[in-house]
C-alpha positions as CSV (number, residue, x, y, z in Angstrom):
1,M,-11.9,22.2,-10.1
2,E,-14.6,20.4,-8.6
3,E,-15.6,21.5,-5.1
4,N,-14.7,18.1,-4.2
5,E,-11.5,17.6,-6.2
6,K,-10.6,21.1,-4.4
7,K,-11.0,19.8,-0.9
8,D,-9.2,16.5,-1.5
9,R,-6.2,18.4,-2.4
10,D,-6.7,20.4,0.3
11,R,-6.2,17.7,2.6
12,G,-3.1,16.9,0.8
13,E,-4.0,13.5,-1.0
14,I,-3.5,13.7,-5.0
15,F,-3.0,9.8,-6.2
16,S,-3.1,6.0,-4.3
17,K,-2.5,2.8,-5.4
18,A,-3.0,-0.5,-3.6
19,V,-1.0,-3.7,-4.1
20,R,-3.0,-6.8,-2.7
21,A,0.1,-9.3,-2.1
22,G,-0.9,-12.4,-0.3
23,K,-2.5,-11.5,3.4
24,R,-0.9,-7.6,3.1
25,T,-1.7,-5.1,1.6
26,Y,0.3,-2.4,0.6
27,F,-1.0,1.4,-0.4
28,F,0.9,3.9,-2.0
29,D,-0.3,7.5,-1.7
30,V,0.9,11.0,-2.6
31,K,0.1,13.6,-0.6
32,A,0.8,17.0,-0.2
33,T,1.9,19.3,2.6
34,I,0.3,23.0,3.4
35,S,3.3,24.6,1.0
36,D,2.0,22.3,-1.7
37,E,5.3,19.8,-1.9
38,Y,4.7,16.0,-2.6
39,Y,5.8,13.3,-0.7
40,L,4.9,9.2,0.1
41,T,3.1,7.3,2.6
42,I,3.7,3.5,2.5
43,T,1.2,1.5,4.3
44,E,1.3,-1.9,4.7
45,S,-2.5,-3.2,6.1
46,K,-2.2,-6.8,7.7
47,R,-6.0,-8.1,8.5
48,R,-5.8,-9.6,12.4
49,F,-8.6,-11.3,14.9
50,N,-8.4,-10.2,18.1
51,N,-9.6,-13.0,20.3
52,D,-10.6,-11.1,23.3
53,Q,-13.3,-9.0,21.2
54,G,-14.0,-11.6,19.0
55,K,-13.5,-9.4,15.7
56,F,-11.5,-8.2,13.0
57,F,-9.1,-6.0,12.9
58,Y,-6.6,-4.1,10.6
59,E,-3.2,-3.8,12.1
60,K,-1.2,-1.2,10.0
61,H,2.2,-0.2,9.6
62,K,3.2,3.7,7.6
63,L,6.4,4.7,6.7
64,F,7.1,8.9,5.1
65,L,9.2,9.2,2.3
66,Y,9.6,12.8,1.3
67,K,11.5,13.5,-2.5
68,E,14.7,14.7,-1.5
69,D,15.0,10.9,0.1
70,F,13.5,9.0,-3.1
71,H,17.3,8.8,-4.8
72,K,19.0,6.8,-2.0
73,F,15.8,5.0,-1.0
74,T,15.3,3.7,-4.0
75,E,18.9,2.7,-4.5
76,G,19.4,1.1,-1.2
77,L,15.8,-0.8,-2.2
78,T,17.1,-1.6,-5.5
79,E,20.9,-2.8,-4.0
80,V,18.7,-5.4,-1.2
81,I,15.9,-6.4,-3.2
82,G,19.0,-7.9,-5.9
83,Y,20.8,-9.1,-3.3
84,I,18.0,-11.3,-1.9
85,K,16.9,-12.4,-5.6
86,Q,20.5,-13.6,-6.1
87,E,21.3,-15.1,-2.8
88,Q,17.2,-16.5,-2.5
89,P,15.4,-16.8,-6.2
90,I,11.8,-17.3,-5.8
91,T,11.1,-20.9,-6.7
92,E,7.3,-20.2,-5.2
93,T,4.7,-17.9,-6.6
94,R,1.3,-17.2,-5.2
95,E,-1.8,-18.3,-7.1
96,G,-2.0,-16.2,-9.8
97,E,1.7,-14.3,-9.8
98,S,4.8,-14.3,-11.5
99,P,7.3,-14.1,-9.3
100,D,8.4,-10.5,-10.7
101,E,4.8,-9.2,-11.0
102,P,3.1,-9.2,-7.9
103,A,-0.5,-8.4,-8.5
104,E,-1.5,-5.0,-8.5
105,E,-5.0,-3.2,-7.7
106,S,-4.7,-0.3,-9.3
107,V,-6.8,3.0,-7.5
108,S,-5.4,5.7,-9.3
109,K,-7.1,8.9,-8.9
110,R,-8.7,7.9,-5.7
111,T,-7.9,8.4,-2.1
112,H,-6.9,5.7,0.7
113,T,-10.4,7.0,2.5
114,D,-11.8,5.4,-0.5
115,I,-10.6,2.0,0.1
116,R,-13.0,-0.2,2.6
117,F,-10.9,-2.7,4.2
118,E,-13.7,-4.9,4.5
119,D,-13.3,-5.3,1.2
120,L,-9.9,-6.9,1.6
121,A,-10.7,-10.1,3.1
122,S,-8.5,-12.5,1.9
123,D,-10.5,-15.9,3.1
124,P,-14.3,-15.8,1.6
125,D,-15.7,-18.0,4.2
126,E,-14.9,-15.1,6.8
127,D,-17.5,-12.7,5.4
128,Q,-20.4,-15.4,6.2
């Protein structure tokens, strides 16, 4: 194992995937505890503007999901998504997306620290 890979492994960062969904980006990061037990962090990131400072910032919310909870979490999530799809079917999609296939950006084998939030600007005019 290369030294850089060993350092990442020692910090607990294993695998990462970013999913862009409209104005939000979701990061799914597999990490490891000191005892090498894998767990999942789900981070929602939204770009916001701070009127006082006149700058953009990223508001983040994080959820930690441990493997002993995967089954029950998946069951609950599947049930709730099924209910919503049945009661309020999707009638509109975002540009370039189908209702069941959201736009995704795979960043496998990279860690969340490799992602630059500045690259996630949804409005190209804001970068000027």
